N, C-alpha and C positions, 0 to 999 in steps of 0.2 A: 614224604619229605616234601617240604615247603620252599619254593623259591621266590622270592620279592624283586621287582624290577622298580627302582627308586626315581622319582624324579621324571618323570616321562611327560614332559611338560604337553607335548603336544601328542600325547595318547598314539605313538606309533611302532611303538618297539615290537608289536605280535605282527605288526603286519609288514617291518622291513627285515623277517629272518624267519628261518626255518626252527620253531621250538619244537617241532615233533618228538623229538630226542628226550628233549628235558619232560615234555606230558607223560613219558615213558613210565618215569620213576616219582614225577612230584607234581604238584599243584602249582602253579603260577599265579603271583598276586601281583599286578600293576598298580602302581601310585603314580597318579598326575601331580599331586599336589608336593609341597615340599612342607617340611618340619625342621627347623633349625635347633631349638630349645635341647640339650643332650638329654633331658630326662624324656623329650617326645620320642626323640630318636630311638632311644633304650625300649620305651613302651611298644612302638611300631615293629620294631625289627627283633624281638625278643623269641617269637615264636619260629622263625625261619631258620633253615639251615644253609642256604645258600641264599647271597644278597649280589644282584648286579647293579652297580651304580656308574652313573653316567659323569664321568669325569671326575673335577672335586666339587660337584654339587653339595652332596651329604659327606662331610669329613666323619670319620673313623679314627679316634685318636684312641688312647689307650685307656681312658676312665669309660669309653663307651663299650669297646671290645672287651672289656672285663666283666662285663654286665650282660654278656650276652651267651649264655652257655651253648644253646641250641648250634650258633654259627661255625660251620665247617669249611665255608668257603666264601672268598669274596671275588666276584668276577668284575674288574675294572676295565671301563673301556678306555682305550688310549693306551700309550707304549708305558708311560708313566704316571702315579699317581701320589702327589707330596703329601695329599690329605688323609691319607690311611697310613697307621704306624706298623708299618711291615715288621717291624721286628718283635712289637707283642703279637700281632698275628702270627709269627712262626713259634713265639715262645706258647703260643696257646693251642697250636695244633691247626691253626686256620691255613688254609692254601689261598693264595693269592694270584690271581691270572691276569694278562694282559690282553692287549689286542693290536690289532694293526691301525695304521693311521697314515694321514696324506694332509701335508700342510698346505695343497691346493686352497682349500676354502678359504683358510685365514688370509692367504697372500691377496686373493682377488678382493676378499672382503676389505681388507687394510686399504685397498685402492679406491673401493667403494665409498670408505668414511673419507679418504682425503679428497675426492672428487667432489662428495656432498658437502663438504665444508666448507672448501674455497670457492664453489659455487651457489652458496645458501640453498641449495636444492631442498631439505627438508624446511626452510624459509618459505620458498617462493609456492611450495605444494599446499601447506597448510593455508596460505593467503589467498591462493585462488579458489581453494574448497571453501574458504568465508566469504570469496565473492570478490575479493580485490585481483590486482592485475600488476606486475613488475613492482617490486616494493625495495628493491637493494640491486645491488653490483656486485659481480662476483671476482674472482681474480684468476687469470693465467697459471699455468704450471710453468711453461716452457720459458728458460731464464732464471727462474727459483732455485734456492738452494734448498737439498732433503736432506736431512740429518736424519741417520738410521744410527740408532743406538741398539747394537747386537747384530752381527753378520753371520747368523747361523743358518738354518734352513728355511725360514720364513725372511729373515731379514736380508738375505742376499738376492733372494728372488723380488723382494721389494726395492731394491737397490738399483737392479736390472731394469725394472720397469719403470724404475723415475727418469733412466737416461732415454728408455724410447719416447719418453714426455718432454725430451730436451731440457733436463734438469741436471743441475751440478749437483752430484752427489759427493757426500761428506759422510763419515763414518766414524763411531768410537764404541769402545766395551773394555771391560778391563783388562782382557786377555787378547784384544784385538791385535794381530799384525798386519805391517804393509803389504805383505804376499797375500793375505786374505781378502783384507779390503779391496787390493788391486783388482783380484779375481772376481769380485762383486761388481767391478766399474767404479769403485768408490776411492777417495783420496781419505787416508787415515790423520785424525786431527785430534788433540785432546778433548777432553771433555767441555772446557770452559770454550773453547773455539767453536766447538759443534753448536752448543746452545746460542752463541753469541751471532752464530752468522746464518743459521738454518732459519727459512722461511716456514718450513714443516719439520717436526721432530716426531720421529715415530720409531716408537719402544718396540723392540722384539727381544726380549731377553727371558731366560727361565727365573722364577721366583725362588730365590734361596735366601738365607741369612745375609750375605752380603748385597743382595740386590734389592732387599727389601727398603722402601725408602731413599731409593738410589738417586730418584729425582724430586728434589725439593724445592722450597723458598731459594735458595742461594742460586738453583742452576734458571729456574723460571724468571729471576729478577735478571738474569743476562739475557733472555732473548728480546725479540725485537715486539715493538709494541702491534706490530702486523702480523706476527708470528703465530702459530697453531700447532698445540701439541695434539697427536694422534696414539692411542692406546689399545692395541688388542692384544696385548699379551697378558698381563695379571695385575689387578687394581694397587695392589701394595706395592710393586715397585715405585709409583707415583705417591708422593706425600699428598694424600686428598685434601686435605683443610689446607695446605699451602696452594695446591691447583685450584680450589674454591674461591678463595681470598684471591688470587690472581685475576682468575675469571668476573668476580664481581667487581673491582676495582679497575676491570680492562686494561690489566696492566699486560694483558697477551690477547689478540684478536679472538680467539676462540679455541676449543677443544672437541675431538672429536674421541668417545670414548667408547668401550664397548666392554669392559671390565672394571670390577669397583671392588672397595674394601671390603663391604657386606651385600654378599647377593642371596637373594633377591633383592634389588635396591629398594632401600625403606620409600613409603609413600610418601613422606613431608623431606625427600632427600634435595638440596638445592639443584641439583644435576637434572630434575625432573622441571625447573621452573626458569632456569637461567636461558636468556634466548641467544648466548653466544657460545652453548654448550649442544653438541647433537650427541645425544645418549642413545645406544641401543644394548637391549637386554641378552648381551653375552651369545651374541648369535654368529660369531666370526667362525665357529666351525661346525654351523648345524646346517648341513646341506643331507640332501637326501643320501647322496653316493656316501658321503663319510658314515651317516647314521648307519647305512647298510652293511658296512664293514664293521662298525664299531657291534652290532646287534648281532651281526652274522658269526662273528669273533667268539663273542661273548656265549652266545646260545652255543656252538661247537665245543667251547672249553666246559661249560659245564655240563652238558649232557657227556662228553668223555668222562670228568669227573663223578657222574653220577652212574655210570656205567660199572664203574669200579667200586663206589662207595655205598650206594642204594642199598644194597643186598645187606651190607652189615649196619646199617642205621637203626 
């Protein structure tokens, strides 16, 4: 049998987990690059019985799954994966498994982006390496307003850390209650008030049909000219063209984004050039600790499945 590990950008999957149980039954092939076009995905995956996917890097919709007659198991890292058509997988008899998860890396990384954006750390570091010295002014966090969009596992902790910095924390989401907001140390406000008052807006929602494009031109137009938008959740929650326009026209001071409409980010994308954007390559969850959980659990799930199914292959 053949097992594919997809999109292992750092080439660490085999180092961070025990794959010996998988190797008893199958040959493992690791792909460090990413292919996006459906035909290329199908061509790559056609020989494999098992595919291990890292989060949502390679979507597996119906039109792809139907063209993979050998595929019998998908081991997805993380607790959920909206890019896998689980109904089609079930219809085709393809097992889909998940792994453990920890929100700590994303919570910590969100604050890395907030601090770096407010103090211009990326700009000053690049300037220093180019031979210059102190090119701009940063901003304090204390006394500023933090607007948290979504107070779930990540958002509630981001809000609490904001309090530690002496910030005023306000929050909104479609189902947020005063009780849940208060438990995170935040004041519940309506959507318009949050975007109008916040000095930093940080997004922590699950991507779904009702959150796609939730933040667009109307919301960005409400923001202060000195405000910044931070997104470590999912790119499509924010209307990307509207955000680009707001940044190009200096309607808002800046943005710190780790997630995008298209990933990997195209080489000619404006986010790669705009001087008021701090952009990182979707690394909010990319830590050795969490990868050990992801790949360790995935290897164990694949081993268990192979122990039962390899002999009948």
